C-alpha positions as a LaTeX table, in Angstrom:
\begin{tabular}{lrrr}
\hline
Residue & $x$ (\AA) & $y$ (\AA) & $z$ (\AA) \\
\hline
Met1 & $-0.05$ & $-0.03$ & $-0.01$ \\
Lys2 & 1.07 & 3.60 & $-0.44$ \\
Ala3 & 1.82 & 5.81 & 2.62 \\
Val4 & 3.06 & 9.25 & 3.39 \\
Leu5 & 6.16 & 8.68 & 5.57 \\
Cys6 & 7.97 & 11.02 & 7.98 \\
Lys7 & 11.48 & 9.60 & 8.13 \\
His8 & 13.11 & 12.68 & 9.41 \\
Leu9 & 11.58 & 15.29 & 11.61 \\
Gly10 & 11.11 & 18.65 & 9.91 \\
Pro11 & 8.92 & 20.67 & 7.49 \\
Pro12 & 6.41 & 19.01 & 5.04 \\
Asp13 & 8.99 & 18.86 & 2.18 \\
Lys14 & 10.84 & 16.16 & 4.07 \\
Leu15 & 7.86 & 13.77 & 3.69 \\
Val16 & 8.02 & 10.96 & 1.08 \\
Val17 & 5.36 & 8.66 & $-0.39$ \\
Glu18 & 6.38 & 5.02 & $-0.53$ \\
Asp19 & 4.93 & 1.55 & $-0.93$ \\
Ile20 & 4.96 & $-0.38$ & 2.34 \\
Pro21 & 3.47 & $-3.73$ & 3.36 \\
Ser22 & $-0.16$ & $-3.97$ & 4.01 \\
Leu23 & $-1.16$ & $-3.75$ & 7.74 \\
Val24 & $-2.16$ & $-6.62$ & 9.96 \\
Pro25 & $-4.39$ & $-6.06$ & 13.02 \\
Ala26 & $-3.34$ & $-7.34$ & 16.43 \\
Lys27 & $-5.66$ & $-8.13$ & 19.31 \\
Gly28 & $-8.27$ & $-5.38$ & 19.70 \\
Gln29 & $-7.22$ & $-3.58$ & 16.53 \\
Val30 & $-8.70$ & $-2.97$ & 13.10 \\
Val31 & $-7.33$ & $-2.07$ & 9.72 \\
Val32 & $-9.34$ & 0.57 & 7.81 \\
Ser33 & $-9.11$ & 1.05 & 4.11 \\
Val34 & $-8.78$ & 4.83 & 3.88 \\
Lys35 & $-11.07$ & 6.66 & 1.47 \\
Ala36 & $-10.24$ & 10.20 & 2.75 \\
Ala37 & $-8.03$ & 11.71 & 5.44 \\
Gly38 & $-8.51$ & 15.11 & 6.99 \\
Val39 & $-5.52$ & 17.32 & 7.39 \\
Asn40 & $-5.34$ & 19.22 & 10.73 \\
Phe41 & $-2.89$ & 21.71 & 12.27 \\
Pro42 & $-1.54$ & 19.10 & 14.67 \\
Asp43 & $-0.32$ & 17.16 & 11.66 \\
Thr44 & 1.96 & 20.02 & 10.90 \\
Leu45 & 3.39 & 19.82 & 14.41 \\
Ile46 & 3.90 & 16.14 & 14.84 \\
Ile47 & 6.18 & 15.90 & 11.72 \\
Gln48 & 8.36 & 18.51 & 13.32 \\
Gly49 & 8.52 & 16.91 & 16.72 \\
Lys50 & 6.62 & 19.91 & 18.21 \\
Tyr51 & 3.36 & 17.98 & 19.29 \\
Gln52 & 2.75 & 16.51 & 22.70 \\
Phe53 & 2.75 & 13.01 & 21.14 \\
Lys54 & 6.09 & 12.06 & 19.53 \\
Pro55 & 6.05 & 8.73 & 17.54 \\
Glu56 & 9.29 & 7.17 & 16.53 \\
Val57 & 10.22 & 7.67 & 12.95 \\
Pro58 & 9.34 & 6.47 & 10.35 \\
Phe59 & 5.70 & 7.06 & 10.78 \\
Ser60 & 2.79 & 8.35 & 8.74 \\
Pro61 & 1.12 & 11.51 & 9.96 \\
Gly62 & $-2.68$ & 11.92 & 9.92 \\
Gly63 & $-5.07$ & 11.52 & 12.75 \\
Glu64 & $-8.54$ & 11.49 & 11.23 \\
Val65 & $-9.87$ & 9.29 & 8.36 \\
Ala66 & $-13.05$ & 7.97 & 6.87 \\
Gly67 & $-13.09$ & 4.64 & 5.16 \\
Val68 & $-14.18$ & 0.96 & 5.28 \\
Val69 & $-13.14$ & $-1.78$ & 7.80 \\
Lys70 & $-10.77$ & $-4.12$ & 5.94 \\
Ala71 & $-9.76$ & $-6.55$ & 8.75 \\
Val72 & $-10.42$ & $-6.99$ & 12.47 \\
Gly73 & $-8.12$ & $-8.46$ & 15.08 \\
Glu74 & $-8.74$ & $-11.10$ & 17.78 \\
Gly75 & $-11.33$ & $-10.09$ & 20.33 \\
Val76 & $-12.92$ & $-7.30$ & 18.28 \\
Ser77 & $-16.74$ & $-7.34$ & 18.45 \\
Gly78 & $-19.20$ & $-5.00$ & 16.83 \\
Trp79 & $-17.14$ & $-4.38$ & 13.73 \\
Lys80 & $-16.66$ & $-6.42$ & 10.58 \\
Pro81 & $-15.07$ & $-5.98$ & 7.19 \\
Gly82 & $-17.11$ & $-3.66$ & 5.00 \\
Asp83 & $-18.39$ & $-1.48$ & 7.81 \\
Arg84 & $-18.16$ & 2.27 & 6.93 \\
Val85 & $-16.42$ & 4.15 & 9.64 \\
Ile86 & $-14.73$ & 7.30 & 10.90 \\
Ala87 & $-11.45$ & 6.57 & 12.71 \\
Ala88 & $-9.63$ & 8.78 & 15.02 \\
Ala89 & $-5.96$ & 8.17 & 15.53 \\
Thr90 & $-3.01$ & 10.38 & 16.61 \\
Trp91 & $-1.02$ & 9.37 & 13.50 \\
Gly92 & $-1.02$ & 6.81 & 10.67 \\
Gly93 & $-3.84$ & 8.21 & 8.58 \\
Phe94 & $-2.09$ & 9.58 & 5.50 \\
Ala95 & $-1.98$ & 6.19 & 3.80 \\
Glu96 & $-4.16$ & 3.73 & 1.96 \\
Glu97 & $-4.63$ & 1.77 & 5.30 \\
Leu98 & $-4.76$ & 2.78 & 8.96 \\
Leu99 & $-4.22$ & 0.49 & 11.91 \\
Thr100 & $-5.98$ & 1.63 & 14.99 \\
Asp101 & $-7.72$ & 0.39 & 18.19 \\
Ala102 & $-11.32$ & $-0.77$ & 17.57 \\
Glu103 & $-12.42$ & 1.53 & 20.33 \\
Arg104 & $-11.45$ & 4.54 & 18.22 \\
Leu105 & $-13.93$ & 3.78 & 15.49 \\
Ile106 & $-17.19$ & 5.68 & 14.95 \\
Pro107 & $-19.96$ & 4.42 & 12.75 \\
Leu108 & $-20.37$ & 6.43 & 9.56 \\
Val109 & $-23.99$ & 7.13 & 8.52 \\
Asp110 & $-24.95$ & 6.18 & 4.94 \\
Lys111 & $-25.89$ & 9.74 & 4.12 \\
Met112 & $-22.43$ & 11.18 & 4.85 \\
Asp113 & $-19.78$ & 10.92 & 2.10 \\
Tyr114 & $-16.10$ & 10.02 & 2.91 \\
Val115 & $-14.61$ & 13.47 & 2.24 \\
Pro116 & $-16.82$ & 15.52 & 4.72 \\
Ala117 & $-16.69$ & 12.54 & 7.10 \\
Ser118 & $-12.91$ & 12.79 & 7.29 \\
Ala119 & $-13.08$ & 16.41 & 8.17 \\
Phe120 & $-15.73$ & 15.97 & 10.82 \\
Ile121 & $-14.92$ & 14.34 & 14.19 \\
Leu122 & $-11.77$ & 16.06 & 15.26 \\
Thr123 & $-12.87$ & 19.60 & 14.44 \\
Tyr124 & $-16.52$ & 19.28 & 15.38 \\
Gly125 & $-15.68$ & 16.96 & 18.37 \\
Thr126 & $-13.24$ & 19.52 & 19.79 \\
Ser127 & $-15.59$ & 22.52 & 19.25 \\
Tyr128 & $-18.69$ & 20.73 & 20.60 \\
His129 & $-16.91$ & 19.54 & 23.66 \\
Ala130 & $-15.65$ & 23.12 & 24.15 \\
Leu131 & $-18.92$ & 24.84 & 23.72 \\
Lys132 & $-21.28$ & 22.22 & 25.36 \\
Asp133 & $-19.16$ & 20.63 & 28.08 \\
Arg134 & $-16.58$ & 23.26 & 29.00 \\
Ala135 & $-18.45$ & 26.53 & 28.35 \\
Gln136 & $-21.99$ & 25.33 & 28.80 \\
Leu137 & $-22.97$ & 27.85 & 26.09 \\
Lys138 & $-26.60$ & 28.97 & 26.34 \\
Pro139 & $-29.05$ & 30.33 & 23.76 \\
Gly140 & $-28.94$ & 34.07 & 23.53 \\
Glu141 & $-25.32$ & 34.33 & 24.71 \\
Thr142 & $-22.57$ & 35.94 & 22.60 \\
Leu143 & $-19.73$ & 33.77 & 21.38 \\
Leu144 & $-16.42$ & 35.26 & 19.99 \\
Val145 & $-14.44$ & 32.84 & 17.82 \\
Leu146 & $-10.81$ & 33.72 & 17.29 \\
Gly147 & $-9.21$ & 32.09 & 14.12 \\
Ala148 & $-12.74$ & 31.57 & 12.98 \\
Ser149 & $-12.07$ & 30.54 & 9.36 \\
Gly150 & $-9.81$ & 27.51 & 10.28 \\
Gly151 & $-11.12$ & 23.98 & 10.77 \\
Val152 & $-12.04$ & 24.05 & 14.48 \\
Gly153 & $-12.98$ & 27.85 & 14.12 \\
Leu154 & $-15.62$ & 27.21 & 11.44 \\
Ala155 & $-16.87$ & 24.16 & 13.35 \\
Ala156 & $-17.29$ & 26.52 & 16.42 \\
Val157 & $-19.08$ & 29.13 & 14.30 \\
Gln158 & $-21.60$ & 26.54 & 12.98 \\
Leu159 & $-22.13$ & 24.89 & 16.30 \\
Gly160 & $-22.51$ & 28.25 & 18.15 \\
Lys161 & $-25.32$ & 29.18 & 15.79 \\
Ala162 & $-26.89$ & 25.69 & 16.16 \\
Met163 & $-26.85$ & 26.16 & 19.86 \\
Gly164 & $-28.66$ & 29.45 & 19.74 \\
Ala165 & $-25.69$ & 31.91 & 20.35 \\
Arg166 & $-24.93$ & 35.15 & 18.61 \\
Val167 & $-21.61$ & 34.43 & 16.92 \\
Ile168 & $-18.86$ & 37.03 & 16.24 \\
Ala169 & $-16.14$ & 35.68 & 14.01 \\
Ala170 & $-12.62$ & 37.12 & 14.07 \\
Ala171 & $-10.06$ & 36.31 & 11.30 \\
Ser172 & $-7.21$ & 37.96 & 9.47 \\
Ser173 & $-8.72$ & 38.82 & 6.09 \\
Asp174 & $-12.05$ & 39.89 & 4.46 \\
Ser175 & $-12.05$ & 36.78 & 2.30 \\
Lys176 & $-11.83$ & 34.55 & 5.31 \\
Leu177 & $-14.49$ & 36.50 & 7.06 \\
Glu178 & $-16.85$ & 36.14 & 4.09 \\
Val179 & $-16.43$ & 32.36 & 4.52 \\
Cys180 & $-17.40$ & 32.77 & 8.17 \\
Arg181 & $-20.51$ & 34.75 & 7.24 \\
Gln182 & $-21.50$ & 31.97 & 4.80 \\
Asn183 & $-21.17$ & 29.54 & 7.75 \\
Gly184 & $-23.50$ & 31.38 & 10.09 \\
Ala185 & $-21.43$ & 34.23 & 11.77 \\
Asp186 & $-23.71$ & 37.22 & 12.77 \\
Asp187 & $-20.89$ & 39.72 & 12.92 \\
Val188 & $-17.16$ & 39.70 & 11.94 \\
Ile189 & $-13.95$ & 41.35 & 12.99 \\
Asn190 & $-10.83$ & 41.70 & 10.77 \\
Tyr191 & $-8.09$ & 41.83 & 13.41 \\
Ala192 & $-5.56$ & 42.61 & 10.72 \\
Ser193 & $-7.15$ & 45.99 & 10.12 \\
Asp194 & $-9.58$ & 46.50 & 12.93 \\
Asp195 & $-8.84$ & 47.00 & 16.68 \\
Leu196 & $-10.21$ & 43.97 & 18.38 \\
Arg197 & $-11.31$ & 45.58 & 21.61 \\
Thr198 & $-12.88$ & 48.55 & 19.84 \\
Arg199 & $-14.97$ & 46.31 & 17.62 \\
Val200 & $-15.94$ & 43.99 & 20.44 \\
Lys201 & $-17.19$ & 46.95 & 22.46 \\
Ala202 & $-19.05$ & 48.37 & 19.59 \\
Leu203 & $-20.77$ & 45.03 & 18.77 \\
Thr204 & $-21.83$ & 44.31 & 22.28 \\
Ala205 & $-22.65$ & 47.83 & 23.36 \\
Gly206 & $-19.84$ & 47.67 & 25.85 \\
Lys207 & $-21.15$ & 44.47 & 27.68 \\
Gly208 & $-18.45$ & 42.19 & 26.25 \\
Val209 & $-18.78$ & 38.60 & 25.16 \\
Asp210 & $-20.01$ & 35.57 & 27.25 \\
Val211 & $-17.70$ & 33.00 & 25.64 \\
Ile212 & $-14.37$ & 33.15 & 23.87 \\
Tyr213 & $-13.23$ & 30.30 & 21.70 \\
Asp214 & $-9.41$ & 30.59 & 21.21 \\
Pro215 & $-7.57$ & 28.06 & 19.10 \\
Val216 & $-4.94$ & 30.63 & 18.13 \\
Gly217 & $-3.10$ & 32.02 & 21.19 \\
Gly218 & $-0.60$ & 34.72 & 20.44 \\
Pro219 & $-1.26$ & 38.37 & 20.54 \\
Tyr220 & $-5.10$ & 38.37 & 20.56 \\
Ser221 & $-5.83$ & 36.22 & 23.52 \\
Glu222 & $-5.32$ & 38.84 & 26.24 \\
Pro223 & $-7.11$ & 41.71 & 24.37 \\
Ala224 & $-10.11$ & 39.36 & 23.85 \\
Leu225 & $-10.10$ & 38.42 & 27.52 \\
Arg226 & $-10.17$ & 42.09 & 28.57 \\
Asp227 & $-13.51$ & 42.52 & 26.85 \\
Met228 & $-15.27$ & 39.52 & 28.44 \\
Ala229 & $-18.60$ & 39.88 & 30.12 \\
Trp230 & $-19.20$ & 39.15 & 33.79 \\
Asn231 & $-19.30$ & 35.36 & 34.38 \\
Gly232 & $-17.74$ & 34.78 & 31.01 \\
Arg233 & $-15.77$ & 31.67 & 29.98 \\
Phe234 & $-12.47$ & 31.81 & 27.96 \\
Leu235 & $-11.87$ & 28.64 & 26.17 \\
Val236 & $-8.12$ & 27.60 & 25.68 \\
Val237 & $-8.31$ & 25.33 & 22.65 \\
Gly238 & $-4.79$ & 25.68 & 21.07 \\
Phe239 & $-1.92$ & 27.80 & 19.96 \\
Ala240 & $-1.91$ & 27.89 & 16.14 \\
Ala241 & $-0.03$ & 31.24 & 16.31 \\
Gly242 & 2.92 & 29.41 & 17.85 \\
Asp243 & 3.15 & 31.63 & 20.99 \\
Ile244 & 1.55 & 30.65 & 24.27 \\
Pro245 & 0.26 & 33.83 & 25.85 \\
Lys246 & 0.91 & 34.78 & 29.43 \\
Ile247 & $-2.35$ & 36.00 & 30.86 \\
Pro248 & $-2.45$ & 38.40 & 33.95 \\
Leu249 & $-4.59$ & 36.41 & 36.35 \\
Asn250 & $-6.00$ & 39.57 & 37.82 \\
Leu251 & $-8.17$ & 39.80 & 34.68 \\
Ala252 & $-9.98$ & 36.64 & 35.71 \\
Leu253 & $-10.63$ & 38.21 & 39.14 \\
Leu254 & $-11.83$ & 41.49 & 37.73 \\
Lys255 & $-14.08$ & 39.98 & 35.16 \\
Gly256 & $-15.44$ & 37.24 & 37.48 \\
Cys257 & $-14.67$ & 34.89 & 34.53 \\
Ser258 & $-13.26$ & 31.42 & 34.04 \\
Ile259 & $-10.32$ & 30.38 & 31.96 \\
Val260 & $-11.12$ & 26.89 & 30.87 \\
Gly261 & $-8.85$ & 24.30 & 29.20 \\
Val262 & $-10.20$ & 22.23 & 26.26 \\
Phe263 & $-8.24$ & 18.91 & 25.59 \\
Trp264 & $-10.62$ & 16.93 & 23.42 \\
Gly265 & $-8.15$ & 14.09 & 23.06 \\
Ala266 & $-8.00$ & 13.47 & 26.80 \\
Phe267 & $-11.76$ & 13.84 & 27.06 \\
Thr268 & $-12.36$ & 11.05 & 24.55 \\
Lys269 & $-10.32$ & 8.69 & 26.78 \\
Asn270 & $-11.48$ & 9.86 & 30.27 \\
Glu271 & $-15.16$ & 10.35 & 29.49 \\
Val272 & $-15.90$ & 7.68 & 26.88 \\
Glu273 & $-19.66$ & 7.65 & 27.21 \\
Arg274 & $-20.01$ & 11.40 & 27.17 \\
Asn275 & $-17.91$ & 11.54 & 24.02 \\
Arg276 & $-19.95$ & 8.80 & 22.51 \\
Ala277 & $-23.13$ & 10.77 & 23.20 \\
Asn278 & $-21.51$ & 13.94 & 21.73 \\
Asn279 & $-20.59$ & 12.07 & 18.56 \\
Ala280 & $-24.18$ & 10.89 & 18.19 \\
Glu281 & $-25.49$ & 14.36 & 18.62 \\
Leu282 & $-23.09$ & 15.72 & 16.08 \\
Met283 & $-24.17$ & 13.21 & 13.59 \\
Gln284 & $-27.83$ & 14.11 & 14.11 \\
Met285 & $-26.93$ & 17.84 & 13.60 \\
Tyr286 & $-25.23$ & 16.82 & 10.30 \\
Leu287 & $-28.28$ & 14.87 & 9.14 \\
Asp288 & $-30.50$ & 17.83 & 10.20 \\
Gly289 & $-28.44$ & 20.21 & 8.13 \\
Lys290 & $-27.32$ & 22.25 & 11.02 \\
Val291 & $-23.56$ & 21.59 & 10.48 \\
Lys292 & $-21.60$ & 20.74 & 7.47 \\
Pro293 & $-17.73$ & 20.66 & 7.01 \\
His294 & $-16.39$ & 23.41 & 4.66 \\
Ile295 & $-13.98$ & 21.66 & 2.46 \\
His296 & $-11.26$ & 24.11 & 1.13 \\
Ala297 & $-9.60$ & 21.61 & $-1.26$ \\
Thr298 & $-8.79$ & 17.95 & $-1.74$ \\
Tyr299 & $-5.39$ & 16.50 & $-2.74$ \\
Pro300 & $-4.00$ & 13.08 & $-3.59$ \\
Leu301 & $-1.37$ & 11.60 & $-1.20$ \\
Glu302 & 1.41 & 12.59 & $-3.61$ \\
Arg303 & 0.61 & 16.31 & $-2.93$ \\
Val304 & 0.73 & 16.04 & 0.85 \\
Thr305 & 3.48 & 18.63 & 1.05 \\
Glu306 & 1.37 & 21.19 & $-0.67$ \\
Ala307 & $-1.67$ & 20.35 & 1.57 \\
Leu308 & 0.30 & 20.72 & 4.77 \\
Asn309 & 1.99 & 23.95 & 3.62 \\
Glu310 & $-1.45$ & 25.42 & 2.92 \\
Val311 & $-2.40$ & 24.67 & 6.50 \\
Met312 & 0.89 & 25.84 & 8.02 \\
Asn313 & 0.73 & 29.15 & 6.16 \\
Lys314 & $-2.88$ & 29.76 & 7.13 \\
Arg315 & $-4.18$ & 29.82 & 3.59 \\
Val316 & $-7.02$ & 27.39 & 4.38 \\
Ser317 & $-10.63$ & 28.21 & 5.18 \\
Gly318 & $-12.24$ & 25.11 & 6.73 \\
Lys319 & $-10.46$ & 21.83 & 6.07 \\
Val320 & $-8.12$ & 20.25 & 3.47 \\
Val321 & $-8.52$ & 16.57 & 2.78 \\
Leu322 & $-6.15$ & 13.90 & 1.27 \\
Val323 & $-7.79$ & 11.33 & $-0.90$ \\
Pro324 & $-5.72$ & 8.20 & $-1.60$ \\
\hline
\end{tabular}
């Protein structure tokens, strides 16, 4: 089978595509024939050795695929060859086959195609866990999404609207903000040309926002926190900007607000039943037309370098998908 391989840690141009032996499941494992693989920001980190998980080289990056069960290992029940699935894994997905634990499979509904399915669980799972479980977002509240045109950002925009919130999307260009509007944002802020705090004050009549969804970090986290409403919740989702901001803790005191960590990967392992319930609710939202992954582009495996560079350089609105 063909696989993208990281043989040396570094930028995407160090990746190679090679033929390797087909995979064989061990006890409790399954092999999935990959039909589509979502590209996510952590994929750009893991190949550089900058992610919290560090597999030994050589390995194939890619943590989110959609496909068909090819083989099951000893002791696996509930899955059989031919089942359509979404599979979450930390790495291994940029290939024609993925080996993963059976417990990391999610049934794929017949009405969802493989490309949107491969761009669904990681981004929407993260954002739904953040907004539902960590922020307890309520109808009528105001949600500010930073980095709103990215994969998790657009998912948060769509989910915020589906949950009844007023959504303010912040991104770095007018073209990205137009995509946010198309995906349900009520108001937008271009923080490359607008002053974030001035715009938030104007849009909320000085009240501030109830929930901030921040997958970016960097220079906009603290200004956003300074314009949070009383009893607000600041969601720490990630640091796509590269810099982890240092927040003066007196701001949490003065605002009476919470700074809340969001680690979806750990949530899926520590709260299995709640995660399973969230996934079922997300699938129903998709079937009801309330959420839909925005696919920026699809690429073959051979163009993985181009796909990852697009994500690294923040030229993507929504998700990029590799199609073996």
